Structures are given as C-alpha cells and as structure tokens.
C-alpha positions in Angstrom: 0.0 0.0 0.0 2.8 2.4 0.9 4.4 1.6 -2.4 1.2 2.4 -4.3 0.8 5.7 -2.3 4.4 6.6 -3.1 3.9 5.8 -6.8 0.7 7.9 -6.9 2.4 10.8 -5.2 5.4 10.6 -7.6 3.0 10.5 -10.6 1.0 13.5 -9.2 4.1 15.6 -8.6 5.4 14.7 -12.1 2.2 15.8 -13.7 2.2 19.0 -11.8 5.9 19.7 -12.6 5.5 19.2 -16.3 2.0 20.6 -16.8 2.7 23.9 -15.0 3.9 26.5 -17.4 6.9 28.5 -16.6 6.1 32.2 -16.6 9.1 32.9 -18.8 7.7 30.7 -21.5 4.5 32.9 -21.7 6.5 36.0 -22.4 6.3 36.9 -26.1 9.7 37.2 -27.7 10.8 40.8 -28.1 11.4 41.8 -31.7 14.7 43.5 -32.3 14.3 47.2 -32.8 14.6 48.6 -36.3 17.0 51.4 -37.1 15.9 55.0 -37.0 15.9 56.5 -40.4 16.5 60.2 -41.3 15.7 62.7 -44.0 17.6 65.9 -44.5 14.7 68.3 -45.1 16.9 71.4 -45.5 20.6 72.2 -45.6 21.9 75.7 -46.3 25.2 77.3 -45.7 25.6 81.0 -46.4 29.3 82.0 -46.4 28.6 85.7 -46.2 25.3 87.1 -45.0 26.3 90.7 -45.7 26.5 91.4 -41.9 30.1 90.2 -41.4 28.7 86.8 -40.5 28.3 83.3 -42.0 25.2 81.2 -41.4 24.4 77.5 -41.2 20.8 76.4 -41.2 19.5 72.9 -41.5 16.6 70.6 -40.5 16.9 66.8 -40.2 13.9 64.5 -39.6 14.4 61.3 -37.6 11.8 58.6 -38.1 11.1 55.8 -35.6 9.6 52.8 -37.5 9.2 50.8 -34.3 5.9 50.0 -32.5 7.5 51.3 -29.2 8.8 54.7 -28.1 12.6 54.9 -28.3 15.4 56.9 -26.7 18.6 57.6 -28.5 21.4 59.9 -29.5 22.2 61.5 -32.9 25.5 62.4 -34.4 25.7 64.9 -37.2 29.1 65.1 -38.9 30.0 68.0 -41.2 33.1 69.2 -43.1 33.9 72.9 -42.9 36.7 73.8 -45.3 38.5 70.4 -44.6 37.9 70.3 -40.9 35.4 67.6 -39.8 33.3 68.3 -36.7 30.5 66.3 -35.1 27.5 67.5 -33.2 26.6 65.0 -30.5 23.2 65.1 -28.8 22.5 64.4 -25.2 19.5 63.1 -23.2 18.2 66.7 -23.0 18.4 67.3 -26.8 15.5 67.4 -29.1 14.6 64.0 -30.6 16.2 62.1 -27.7 12.8 60.5 -27.3 10.7 59.6 -30.4 7.3 58.1 -30.0 6.3 54.8 -31.7 5.9 55.1 -35.4 6.5 58.8 -35.5 9.0 61.4 -36.4 11.0 64.2 -34.8 12.7 67.1 -36.5 15.9 68.6 -35.3 16.6 72.2 -36.4 19.8 74.1 -36.3 20.2 77.8 -37.3 23.4 79.6 -36.3 25.0 82.8 -37.5 28.6 83.5 -36.5 31.0 86.4 -36.9 33.9 86.5 -39.3 35.9 87.3 -36.1 35.7 83.6 -35.2 36.7 82.3 -38.6 36.0 82.8 -42.3 34.5 79.6 -43.7 33.8 79.1 -47.4 31.8 75.9 -47.3 30.2 73.4 -44.9 29.1 70.0 -46.2 27.1 67.3 -44.5 29.2 64.1 -44.1 26.9 61.8 -42.2 23.9 61.5 -39.8 23.5 58.6 -37.3 20.9 57.8 -34.7 22.0 55.3 -32.0 19.4 53.7 -29.8 19.9 53.9 -26.1 20.2 50.5 -24.5 
C-alpha cells in the first residue's frame, strides 16, 4: 500500500511539474528594434550674410519605425573647409525620445561672426541615430 501511495504521489508531482507552465515561456519574444531613419529636409550654408557673418541652417527629420517609443542619440558630422566636426546630442536634446511610429525634426540655425573664422563651405558628411540600451 505504501508503495502504491508513493507511486501515486510521484505521478501526481510529475504531472504538476511538467504541466505547470513557466512564466518565462509565456513572455512573447521581443522583436529587435529597427534602425531609426533620417531625412535631410533642409541644408543651407551662407558663407557671407552681408553682416560680417556666415550662417548654417538645417533641418533633419528622424523617423522611428518601431511600435514602441525609443530613446537615443544622434551624431551629425560635417566638413567645414576640410575640418570635420561632429555634433553629439544628449539626453536633454530634441529628438532624444521619439514616440512609436512617428518622427521628430531637429533644427539648427546659427550665425557666427567672421571674427571667429571665415568659412567658405560646410558640407554634410553623415547622420546617425543610435538607440539607447
């Protein structure tokens, strides 16, 4: 009789162990996030505004194709008369957070004096958006 009770107990525990689902197995697999895309809406460099200044004005739209809100940082690299510079964003910058399936536009408009430097051309080299982990 004891052997029968032991067998039934073992069988009952086995059924419970294998029939209970693990909560980790019920979690849907997370899809990897898609890369943020960008579109240069406007890029204009004016080497002489007529006021002893030069001006750089541009707008870049970042698009989040994911079904979730993302946070990230952009890098905009440009070449000014052979000198490459990179603008790095922070967590306080515009477009740090982009809602799901939406876009954010970063605008830059600066005018600087010839006393700082005289620049003949500024060209866009690259734009990147890196997701925060």
